[in-house]
N, CA, C and O of each residue as an XYZ file, in Angstrom:
692
protein
N      -3.610      9.491     16.615
C      -2.264      8.830     17.252
C      -1.127      9.438     16.729
O      -0.799      9.611     15.556
N      -0.392      9.835     18.108
C       0.963     10.711     17.354
C       1.942      9.580     16.985
O       1.986      8.385     17.276
N       2.831     10.517     16.122
C       3.939      9.657     15.206
C       5.246     10.108     16.010
O       5.403     11.232     16.487
N       6.011      9.219     16.072
C       7.287      9.678     16.381
C       8.280     10.762     15.687
O       8.486     10.667     14.477
N       8.743     11.538     16.259
C       9.244     12.574     15.344
C      10.435     12.297     14.700
O      10.815     13.193     13.946
N      11.179     11.251     14.783
C      12.453     10.940     13.852
C      12.225      9.756     13.180
O      11.421      8.905     13.560
N      13.061      9.663     11.975
C      12.794      8.746     11.104
C      11.954      9.235      9.939
O      11.616     10.408     10.098
N      11.507      8.673      8.791
C      10.948      9.086      7.307
C       9.523      8.550      7.694
O       9.274      7.551      8.369
N       8.505      9.570      7.030
C       7.320      8.982      6.843
C       7.410      8.147      5.496
O       8.000      8.469      4.465
N       6.808      7.193      5.711
C       6.245      6.184      4.517
C       4.988      5.923      4.466
O       4.244      6.036      5.440
N       4.531      5.448      3.024
C       3.224      4.827      3.003
C       3.194      3.416      2.638
O       4.219      3.013      2.088
N       2.289      2.604      2.810
C       2.619      1.322      2.640
C       1.168      0.788      1.852
O       0.053      0.871      2.367
N       1.404      0.324      0.731
C       0.365     -0.599      0.497
C      -0.139     -1.942      1.159
O       0.807     -2.699      1.375
N      -1.327     -2.432      1.528
C      -1.572     -4.014      1.676
C      -2.763     -4.258      0.812
O      -3.613     -3.459      0.420
N      -2.651     -5.415      0.620
C      -3.704     -6.151     -0.295
C      -3.803     -7.572      0.150
O      -3.052     -8.095      0.973
N      -4.945     -8.236     -0.561
C      -5.014     -9.813      0.180
C      -6.346    -10.270     -0.574
O      -7.432     -9.806     -0.226
N      -6.247    -11.080     -1.490
C      -7.341    -11.722     -1.601
C      -7.743    -13.166     -1.864
O      -8.440    -13.642     -2.760
N      -6.895    -13.929     -0.483
C      -7.295    -15.370     -0.268
C      -7.621    -15.530      1.266
O      -7.022    -14.856      2.104
N      -8.520    -16.376      1.577
C      -8.776    -16.948      2.857
C      -9.295    -15.807      3.516
O      -9.876    -14.899      2.921
N      -9.084    -15.844      4.795
C     -10.009    -14.327      5.827
C      -9.273    -13.269      5.796
O      -8.471    -12.868      6.639
N      -9.686    -12.650      4.397
C      -9.014    -11.462      4.007
C      -8.805    -10.128      4.927
O      -7.779     -9.447      4.920
N      -9.884     -9.899      5.662
C      -9.828     -8.873      6.753
C      -8.924     -9.372      8.009
O      -8.412     -8.491      8.700
N      -8.775    -10.279      8.231
C      -7.809    -10.939      9.161
C      -6.517    -10.850      9.029
O      -5.724    -10.432      9.873
N      -6.212    -11.378      7.599
C      -4.951    -10.892      7.140
C      -4.486     -9.631      6.986
O      -3.273     -9.423      6.971
N      -5.450     -8.572      6.845
C      -5.227     -7.096      6.599
C      -4.545     -7.026      8.370
O      -3.354     -6.815      8.600
N      -5.538     -7.241      9.388
C      -5.136     -6.975     10.634
C      -3.737     -7.656     10.966
O      -2.797     -7.121     11.554
N      -3.789     -8.749     10.541
C      -2.190     -9.476     11.095
C      -1.131     -8.461     10.555
O      -0.363     -7.841     11.291
N      -1.173     -8.348      9.101
C       0.157     -7.834      8.578
C      -0.127     -6.261      9.707
O       0.850     -6.012     10.414
N      -0.862     -5.672      9.805
C      -0.671     -4.388     10.682
C      -0.134     -4.571     12.126
O       0.704     -3.843     12.659
N      -0.639     -5.473     12.590
C      -0.334     -6.054     13.846
C       1.376     -6.359     14.006
O       2.085     -6.141     14.989
N       1.803     -7.017     12.502
C       2.926     -7.471     12.650
C       4.007     -6.228     12.353
O       5.097     -6.099     12.911
N       3.404     -5.294     11.278
C       4.145     -3.618     11.332
C       4.108     -3.089     12.680
O       5.042     -2.424     13.126
N       3.099     -3.349     13.325
C       2.995     -2.438     14.694
C       4.476     -3.047     15.880
O       5.202     -2.397     16.632
N       4.424     -4.563     15.560
C       5.315     -4.927     16.442
C       6.750     -5.040     16.000
O       7.479     -5.869     16.544
N       7.206     -4.241     15.029
C       8.664     -3.781     15.093
C       8.986     -2.526     15.660
O       8.124     -1.649     15.703
N       9.991     -2.359     16.048
C      10.346     -1.503     16.846
C      11.174     -0.296     16.076
O      11.851      0.560     16.645
N      10.964     -0.422     14.650
C      11.565      0.662     13.831
C      10.659      1.255     13.207
O      10.855      2.259     12.521
N       9.468      0.654     13.386
C       8.301      1.171     12.609
C       7.224      1.498     13.761
O       6.987      0.765     14.721
N       6.515      2.941     13.437
C       5.506      3.089     14.157
C       4.254      3.507     12.947
O       4.415      4.136     11.902
N       3.055      2.947     13.478
C       2.014      3.169     12.476
C       1.292      4.554     12.754
O       1.014      4.941     13.889
N       1.051      5.177     11.723
C       0.136      6.188     11.734
C      -1.195      6.380     11.463
O      -2.040      6.037     12.290
N      -1.522      6.925     10.329
C      -3.215      6.795      9.766
C      -3.335      5.294      9.008
O      -2.388      4.793      8.402
N      -4.346      4.812      9.111
C      -4.647      3.489      8.202
C      -6.063      4.038      7.682
O      -6.943      4.592      8.340
N      -6.030      3.688      6.132
C      -7.261      3.943      5.429
C      -8.418      2.720      5.732
O      -8.239      1.600      6.211
N      -9.479      3.278      5.336
C     -10.586      2.278      5.290
C     -10.132      0.929      4.369
O      -9.080      0.749      3.756
N     -11.186      0.146      4.484
C     -10.460     -1.242      3.296
C     -11.417     -1.264      2.192
O     -12.633     -1.450      2.220
N     -10.636     -1.041      1.221
C     -11.575     -0.994     -0.443
C     -11.481     -2.322     -1.041
O     -10.402     -2.907     -1.137
N     -12.408     -2.731     -1.379
C     -12.676     -4.014     -2.179
C     -12.481     -3.834     -3.603
O     -13.285     -3.076     -4.146
N     -11.582     -4.369     -4.328
C     -11.281     -4.178     -5.545
C     -11.104     -5.327     -6.824
O     -10.696     -6.428     -6.454
N     -11.312     -5.200     -7.942
C     -11.525     -6.421     -8.788
C      -9.982     -6.380     -8.910
O      -9.304     -5.402     -8.597
N      -9.436     -7.702     -9.465
C      -8.127     -7.627     -9.690
C      -7.625     -7.243    -10.933
O      -8.265     -7.230    -11.985
N      -6.240     -6.872    -10.747
C      -5.450     -6.223    -12.167
C      -4.482     -7.179    -12.585
O      -3.906     -7.819    -11.705
N      -4.195     -7.391    -13.827
C      -3.344     -7.935    -14.691
C      -4.185     -9.256    -14.883
O      -5.051     -9.382    -15.748
N      -3.765    -10.394    -13.814
C      -4.571    -11.688    -14.055
C      -5.865    -11.555    -13.177
O      -6.016    -11.600    -11.956
N      -6.821    -11.361    -14.295
C      -8.334    -11.477    -13.653
C      -9.092    -12.725    -13.150
O     -10.053    -12.593    -12.392
N      -8.784    -13.599    -13.450
C      -9.198    -14.719    -13.099
C      -8.924    -15.289    -11.458
O      -8.361    -16.348    -11.179
N      -9.305    -14.603    -10.781
C      -9.120    -14.583     -9.274
C      -9.541    -13.699     -8.365
O      -9.432    -12.482     -8.513
N     -10.203    -14.435     -7.061
C     -10.903    -13.649     -6.337
C     -10.697    -12.027     -6.267
O      -9.651    -11.559     -6.716
N     -11.743    -11.125     -5.674
C     -11.536     -9.790     -5.495
C     -10.165     -9.564     -4.130
O      -9.793    -10.417     -3.325
N      -9.810     -8.536     -4.235
C      -8.962     -7.853     -3.036
C      -9.128     -6.889     -2.413
O      -9.502     -5.883     -3.014
N      -8.926     -6.843     -1.068
C      -9.237     -6.301     -0.339
C      -8.067     -5.318      0.131
O      -7.139     -5.865      0.727
N      -7.995     -3.952     -0.058
C      -6.739     -3.100     -0.264
C      -6.764     -1.708      0.977
O      -7.622     -0.858      1.216
N      -5.637     -1.930      1.468
C      -5.556     -0.255      2.179
C      -4.163     -0.049      2.174
O      -3.247     -0.748      1.740
N      -4.183      1.393      2.919
C      -2.919      2.134      2.696
C      -2.618      2.532      4.083
O      -3.512      2.927      4.831
N      -1.076      2.417      4.541
C      -0.972      3.051      5.886
C      -0.064      3.872      5.624
O       0.609      3.805      4.595
N       0.123      5.041      6.809
C       1.520      5.689      6.679
C       1.986      4.998      8.019
O       1.393      4.490      8.971
N       3.610      5.245      7.602
C       4.388      4.590      8.740
C       5.308      5.915      8.674
O       5.374      6.737      7.761
N       6.323      5.870     10.484
C       7.526      6.606     10.501
C       8.188      5.343     10.775
O       7.756      4.340     11.343
N       9.541      5.635     10.159
C      10.585      4.365     10.396
C      11.937      5.103     10.344
O      12.292      6.024      9.608
N      12.498      4.549     11.178
C      13.892      4.677     10.978
C      14.822      3.922      9.864
O      15.964      4.310      9.614
N      14.351      3.060      9.371
C      14.909      1.953      8.550
C      15.190      2.829      7.102
O      14.647      3.873      6.741
N      16.066      2.150      6.521
C      16.374      2.957      4.859
C      15.327      2.242      4.131
O      14.765      1.233      4.558
N      15.068      2.872      2.896
C      13.842      1.781      1.817
C      14.371      0.622      1.782
O      13.538     -0.284      1.751
N      15.578      0.265      1.774
C      15.960     -1.073      1.434
C      15.398     -2.064      2.888
O      14.788     -3.133      2.834
N      15.732     -1.481      3.843
C      15.551     -2.022      5.103
C      14.418     -2.397      5.575
O      14.224     -3.397      6.266
N      13.253     -1.234      5.052
C      11.879     -1.467      4.916
C      11.325     -2.263      4.297
O      10.362     -2.879      4.754
N      11.933     -2.496      2.766
C      11.361     -3.572      1.847
C      11.431     -5.088      2.565
O      10.434     -5.780      2.773
N      12.633     -5.417      2.860
C      13.119     -6.456      3.601
C      12.335     -6.509      4.677
O      12.254     -7.717      4.897
N      11.597     -5.854      5.623
C      10.715     -6.021      6.752
C       9.756     -6.490      6.294
O       9.242     -7.493      6.788
N       9.259     -5.856      5.194
C       7.640     -5.965      4.448
C       7.716     -7.142      3.689
O       6.628     -7.679      3.478
N       8.932     -7.807      3.117
C       8.854     -9.216      2.706
C       9.271    -10.300      3.572
O       9.136    -11.435      3.115
N       9.758    -10.166      4.746
C       9.720    -10.973      6.356
C       8.385    -11.028      6.323
O       7.970    -12.050      5.778
N       7.605    -10.326      6.694
C       6.019    -10.435      7.345
C       5.464    -11.360      6.385
O       4.993    -12.472      6.626
N       5.604    -10.599      4.921
C       5.002    -11.541      3.896
C       5.018    -12.885      4.193
O       4.092    -13.669      4.402
N       6.510    -13.066      4.178
C       7.155    -14.747      4.600
C       6.459    -15.347      5.639
O       5.949    -16.466      5.568
N       6.433    -14.575      6.653
C       5.939    -15.061      7.963
C       4.430    -15.821      7.863
O       4.077    -16.941      8.234
N       3.669    -14.682      7.175
C       2.262    -14.983      6.856
C       2.000    -15.896      5.882
O       0.820    -16.124      5.617
N       2.912    -16.496      5.267
C       2.599    -17.450      3.968
C       2.509    -17.163      2.998
O       2.133    -17.996      2.173
N       2.780    -15.964      2.645
C       2.913    -15.716      1.211
C       3.962    -16.310      0.218
O       5.178    -16.299      0.411
N       3.299    -16.851     -0.914
C       4.227    -17.664     -1.853
C       4.112    -17.032     -3.215
O       3.030    -16.794     -3.751
N       5.295    -16.773     -3.746
C       5.176    -15.741     -4.913
C       5.361    -17.109     -6.160
O       6.360    -17.795     -6.375
N       4.209    -17.155     -6.722
C       4.351    -18.313     -8.037
C       3.871    -17.647     -9.413
O       4.456    -17.759    -10.491
N       2.696    -16.933     -9.167
C       2.448    -16.180    -10.284
C       2.519    -14.459    -10.416
O       1.790    -14.047     -9.513
N       3.033    -13.415    -11.084
C       3.038    -12.231    -11.034
C       1.381    -12.014    -11.061
O       0.553    -12.701    -11.659
N       1.182    -10.943    -10.296
C      -0.147    -10.428    -10.091
C      -1.312    -11.476     -9.736
O      -2.534    -11.344     -9.808
N      -0.502    -12.589     -9.319
C      -1.468    -13.752     -8.661
C      -2.110    -13.943     -7.375
O      -1.708    -13.255     -6.436
N      -2.751    -14.512     -7.249
C      -3.535    -14.611     -5.845
C      -2.733    -14.367     -4.475
O      -1.552    -14.460     -4.811
N      -2.772    -14.165     -3.432
C      -2.001    -13.932     -2.536
C      -2.644    -13.711     -1.196
O      -3.728    -13.156     -1.018
N      -1.792    -14.246     -0.205
C      -2.337    -14.296      1.337
C      -2.150    -12.797      1.704
O      -2.980    -12.223      2.410
N      -0.967    -12.125      1.180
C      -0.869    -10.919      1.649
C       0.064    -10.227      0.813
O       0.975    -10.887      0.312
N      -0.006     -9.201      0.621
C       1.079     -7.872     -0.215
C       1.206     -6.933      0.532
O       0.216     -6.459      1.089
N       2.399     -6.455      0.720
C       2.933     -5.403      1.079
C       3.845     -4.589      0.508
O       5.022     -4.920      0.367
N       3.291     -3.297      0.086
C       3.951     -2.691     -1.090
C       4.530     -1.297     -0.193
O       3.816     -0.583      0.512
N       6.143     -1.110     -0.446
C       6.391      0.197     -0.297
C       6.087      1.144     -1.146
O       6.981      1.239     -1.987
N       5.040      2.056     -1.350
C       4.829      2.958     -1.976
C       5.277      4.393     -2.125
O       5.392      4.977     -3.202
N       5.537      4.941     -0.829
C       6.566      6.193     -0.714
C       7.647      6.356      0.322
O       7.525      5.755      1.389
N       8.629      7.072      0.109
C       9.660      7.177      1.352
C      10.078      8.357      1.418
O      11.145      8.799      0.991
N       8.841      9.156      2.216
C       9.372     10.379      2.134
C       9.258     11.222      0.937
O       8.226     11.238      0.267
N      10.475     12.044      0.604
C      10.322     12.461     -0.347
C      11.672     11.889     -1.936
O      12.022     12.400     -3.000
N      11.929     10.852     -1.322
C      13.002      9.906     -1.719
C      12.481      9.731     -3.185
O      11.324     10.023     -3.486
N      13.442      9.214     -4.133
C      12.964      8.658     -5.485
C      14.314      7.514     -5.481
O      15.478      7.904     -5.381
N      13.933      6.055     -5.607
C      14.887      5.273     -5.371
C      14.891      4.352     -6.576
O      13.828      3.975     -7.069
N      15.935      4.028     -7.003
C      15.911      2.826     -7.808
C      17.127      2.252     -7.754
O      18.169      2.592     -8.314
N      16.871      1.224     -6.929
C      17.897      0.121     -6.739
C      16.984     -1.327     -7.193
O      15.758     -1.415     -7.265
N      18.115     -2.515     -7.494
C      17.627     -3.580     -8.000
C      16.403     -3.970     -6.989
O      16.519     -3.703     -5.793
N      15.132     -4.657     -7.533
C      14.158     -4.670     -7.070
C      13.646     -4.027     -5.924
O      13.193     -4.586     -4.925
N      13.779     -2.437     -6.197
C      13.160     -1.528     -5.188
C      12.754     -0.241     -6.259
O      13.622      0.164     -7.032
N      11.830      0.174     -6.257
C      11.660      1.478     -7.080
C      10.195      2.270     -6.253
O       9.027      1.910     -6.109
N      11.069      3.640     -5.787
C      10.014      4.338     -5.194
C      10.046      5.516     -5.614
O      11.192      5.965     -5.598
N       9.002      6.474     -6.123
C       7.601      5.806     -5.761
C       7.581      4.603     -6.337
O       8.467      4.206     -7.095
N       6.509      3.913     -5.993
C       5.989      2.662     -6.633
C       5.596      2.974     -7.978
O       4.937      3.935     -8.375
N       6.200      1.822     -8.754
C       6.215      2.507    -10.586
C       4.839      2.426    -10.861
O       4.591      2.778    -12.014
N       3.674      2.022    -10.082
C       2.414      1.657    -10.490
C       1.382      2.291     -9.827
O       0.184      2.140    -10.066
N       2.056      3.265     -8.684
C       1.063      3.733     -7.726
C       0.014      4.822     -8.274
O      -1.069      4.972     -7.709
N       0.447      5.702     -9.591
C      -0.132      6.656    -10.143
C      -1.325      6.096    -11.192
O      -2.145      6.820    -11.756
N      -1.230      4.707    -11.310
C      -2.476      4.464    -12.468
C      -2.987      3.485    -11.503
O      -3.549      2.678    -12.244
N      -3.132      3.071    -10.322
C      -3.770      2.097     -9.722
C      -4.822      3.119     -8.494
O      -4.421      3.876     -7.610
N      -6.414      2.720     -8.932
C      -7.032      3.380     -7.923
C      -7.013      2.814     -6.761
O      -7.015      3.688     -5.894
N      -6.990      1.447     -6.191
C      -7.119      0.678     -5.412
C      -5.659      1.353     -4.205
O      -5.620      1.282     -2.976
N      -4.924      1.788     -4.894
C      -3.864      2.554     -3.730
C      -4.117      4.198     -3.855
O      -3.961      4.846     -2.820
N      -4.456      4.824     -4.938
C      -4.520      6.225     -4.646
C      -5.505      6.322     -3.976
O      -5.291      6.681     -2.818
N      -6.933      6.066     -4.360
C      -8.247      6.326     -3.294
C      -7.954      6.209     -1.648
O      -8.251      6.968     -0.725
N      -7.273      4.985     -1.678
C      -6.952      4.929     -0.037
C      -6.145      6.048      0.585
O      -6.435      6.721      1.573
N      -4.955      6.121     -0.275
C      -4.021      7.108     -0.002
C      -4.579      8.768      0.041
O      -4.079      9.639      0.753
N      -5.332      8.893     -0.575
C      -6.384     10.243     -0.668
C      -7.029     10.196      0.737
O      -7.098     11.224      1.411
N      -7.420      9.214      1.105
C      -8.490      9.343      2.439
C      -7.365      9.649      3.540
O      -7.687     10.295      4.537
N      -6.198      9.244      3.392
C      -5.444      9.610      5.066
C      -4.425     10.530      4.510
O      -3.576     10.792      5.363
N      -4.228     11.088      3.414
C      -3.097     12.203      2.932
C      -3.613     12.915      1.852
O      -2.774     13.150      0.983
N      -4.787     13.347      1.633
C      -5.012     14.001      0.508
C      -4.237     15.053     -0.261
O      -4.511     15.157     -1.457
N      -3.373     15.791      0.216
C      -2.732     17.109     -0.204
C      -0.925     16.393     -0.288
O       0.122     16.996     -0.525
N      -1.094     15.323     -0.071
C       0.484     14.562     -0.756
C       0.832     15.050     -1.853
O       0.070     14.992     -2.818
N       2.027     15.619     -1.930
C       2.566     15.474     -3.505
C       3.482     14.491     -3.808
O       4.467     14.310     -3.093
N       3.253     13.826     -4.813
C       4.315     12.357     -5.017
C       5.835     13.201     -5.414
O       5.790     14.326     -5.910
N       6.968     12.601     -5.166
C       8.166     13.064     -5.777
C       7.838     13.243     -7.271
O       7.100     12.568     -7.989
N       8.576     14.324     -7.548
C       8.264     14.656     -9.097
C       6.833     15.069     -9.760
O       6.681     15.196    -10.975
N       6.014     15.221     -8.987
C       4.375     15.298     -9.161
C       4.441     16.889     -8.913
O       5.226     17.453     -8.151
N       3.444     17.499     -9.723
C       3.331     19.022     -9.410
C       1.708     18.813     -8.462
O       1.493     19.720     -7.658
N       0.783     17.848     -8.534
C      -0.331     18.142     -8.162
C      -0.413     16.881     -6.837
O       0.291     15.872     -6.791
N      -1.290     17.217     -6.004
C      -1.819     16.464     -4.805
C      -2.333     14.970     -5.265
O      -2.784     14.813     -6.399
N      -2.252     13.968     -4.404
C      -2.688     12.695     -4.886
C      -4.057     12.713     -5.000
O      -4.652     11.737     -5.458
N      -4.701     13.836     -4.591
C      -6.124     13.806     -4.424
C      -6.418     14.064     -5.953
O      -7.220     13.341     -6.545
N      -5.790     15.057     -6.563
C      -5.629     15.413     -7.957
C      -5.409     14.532     -9.137
O      -5.779     14.646    -10.305
N      -4.593     13.472     -8.424
C      -4.006     12.280     -9.625
C      -5.134     11.481     -9.612
O      -5.535     11.080    -10.705
N      -5.774     11.140     -8.540
C      -6.770     10.253     -8.289
C      -8.020     10.672     -8.984
O      -8.830      9.766     -9.186
N      -8.405     12.141     -9.479
C      -9.255     12.692     -9.914
C      -9.144     12.419    -11.404
O      -9.951     12.143    -12.291
N      -8.102     12.565    -11.348
C      -7.587     12.444    -12.895
C      -7.463     10.995    -13.598
O      -7.479     10.745    -14.804
N      -7.357     10.258    -12.688
C      -7.109      8.838    -13.129
C      -8.520      8.386    -13.272
O      -8.796      7.519    -14.101
N      -9.720      9.096    -12.269
C     -10.549      8.088    -12.212
C     -11.363      8.934    -13.514
O     -12.174      8.248    -14.137
N     -11.231     10.023    -13.843
C     -12.316     10.875    -15.127
C     -11.700      9.989    -16.398
O     -12.499      9.858    -17.325
N     -10.503      9.413    -16.562
C     -10.113      8.962    -17.597
C      -9.901      7.680    -17.618
O      -8.866      7.172    -18.049
N     -10.995      6.979    -17.091
C     -10.812      5.368    -16.798
C     -12.037      4.847    -16.216
O     -12.835      5.530    -15.574
N     -12.134      3.781    -16.431
C     -13.220      3.157    -15.631
C     -12.607      2.554    -14.701
O     -12.971      1.379    -14.674
N     -11.770      2.813    -13.841
C     -11.254      2.312    -12.532
C     -12.356      2.548    -11.600
O     -12.408      1.826    -10.604
N     -13.242      3.448    -11.772
C     -14.265      3.899    -10.327
C     -14.853      2.607    -10.210
O     -14.790      2.191     -9.053
N     -15.350      1.905    -10.935
C     -16.371      0.686    -10.871
C     -15.453     -0.269    -10.193
O     -16.031     -1.148     -9.555
N     -14.115     -0.297    -10.187
C     -13.386     -1.553     -9.756
C     -13.271     -1.440     -8.363
O     -12.616     -2.357     -7.868
N     -13.641     -0.720     -7.682
C     -13.235     -0.183     -6.307
C     -14.499      0.379     -5.531
O     -15.176      1.386     -5.739
N     -14.583     -0.562     -4.616
C     -15.771     -0.167     -3.470
C     -15.024      0.018     -1.823
O     -13.924     -0.473     -1.571
N     -15.722      0.692     -0.946
C     -15.229      1.056      0.121
C     -16.165     -0.409      0.897
O     -17.341     -0.760      0.796
N     -14.966     -0.988      1.676
C     -15.380     -2.249      2.426
C     -15.763     -2.214      3.585
O     -16.798     -2.742      3.994
N     -14.709     -1.382      4.458
C     -15.145     -1.210      5.798
C     -13.819     -0.746      6.262
O     -12.963     -0.290      5.504
N     -13.672     -0.898      7.684
C     -12.620     -0.347      8.341
C     -11.806     -1.405      9.006
O     -12.397     -2.431      9.341
N     -10.515     -1.291      9.245
C      -9.643     -2.306     10.002
C     -10.187     -2.209     11.446
O      -9.701     -2.906     12.337
């Protein structure tokens, strides 16, 4: 798929652990594709992962997608939150069960610190369910402020933790 030449290349993390999880991921991608200010690029495989933080809940399905957008980081975050709301996301418990979760992981080479928005995503480097799908679609990507590729970051994370047991490739969207 050809990406539009204008705008910023961003990476988004999508996750769900309630209901028909695969359908929710597909619906979220369809919602993103329907926005005139966003063009979807690469989409990773779906990975099934154990929950992090609050562990007494169903496993998650996660994927990462690249998009090109003419939106600012704040506008993109707002668009993601609107899709979550449209799909029935209710925020009650931090790291709790959810119909859909859309995270802004990276926005070009920008480092953004605004109320309610940190880019790169603050926990990106420590979450295999984000790094492994990101490696699948952009292995040579270097995060702002890093010296190594996401592939090397993922390898380092996995060799220093038991995270590998928590992630399983589940399928394709």
